N, C-alpha and C positions, 0 to 999 in steps of 0.2 A: 505496500499499498503507499504507497507515495502522501509525503509530509504536507501540511497540509502550508497554502500563501496565507501572509498576514495581512489584511487592506486596514486600513488607517483610515479615516473620515472623519470633517469636521471643518471650524471654523474656526481661526482668530479676530480680532479687530487693530481694526489701525486706525488713529484719526485721517481722517478723510485729505488734510491739509496734510499730512507728514506720509499720503503714499509714494508721494512720487519721491522723495528721501529714502524711505524704504527699498524701493526696487532695487539699487544695487546689490544690498544683502538679502531680499530675497532674491534674484536672481542669480547673485553665489551659491543661496544653500541649495537651488534648485539643480545648476550645474553640480556643485559638487554630491549633492546626495544620486542622481541619476547616477554618475561613473562608481559607485560603491558595487563590490560583489553581491549581490542579491539582489540588490533594486528593479523592481520589474516598472513602476508608474514614482514618478514625485510631481507632483504640480502644484498652483497654488492660482487660485482666478478670485477674480473682484465677482462679488453679487451683483449685478445688473441692476437689480433694485434695492439693493441697501450699501450704497458707498461707506465703504471704508469695511465691508463686512470680507473677507477672507475665506474662500471657502480651500482647506485640502486637502486632498487625495492622494494616497499614498499606498503601495500593493510593491509588500516585500518576498522575496521564497522562503523564506524560513524565520522563523521566532532568533535562529541565531543571528542571520543576517542584521533583524528589526534591535535586535542585542548587541550591535559592534556598533549601528546606527547614531545610540543612544547613545557610546561615547566617545563622535568622532570629534575632533579640535571644531572645525568647520559648520555643527550642533550646538558646542560649547562659545564659540564667537555668536553668531545670528542670535543665543537664546542672550548675552550678553549687552547686544544693540536693542533688546525691546523697549529697555528704559527710556534710552535716548529715543524712542520714535514713539514709543507712545503706544506699543504694542499689548493688548492686556485680552481678556477675558475669554480665554483660550478653551475653547472647548473640543478632545478629540478623543472619538472611540477607536478599540481597536479590536479586529474581530477574524475569527480562522475561515479559510474556507477553503473550498474544496478545487476542483479543478474547474476552468473557465470556460465557456462554452460563447458562440453567439451568439444572442436575443434573439 
């Protein structure tokens, strides 16, 4: 039996006036996370109806890959920038998922 993948979905809030300042840090976080072994999907998307609400979607091939991500330098740098950028209201949930198939 294959190992379950890990899906992380949720939101963070960034004051709409800080989004442009946050963009380079967000782009670095996405680029470096996507380069990690085991990262299948990593994206941020601003909600069209709620400026400053950023939707987070991640898929990791295993819990081991996700654990390594949590210990990465780029994640530490991203979290260290939150106060200055006004990042708040982080609401992320992780789910174990089986094999993906077209919908």
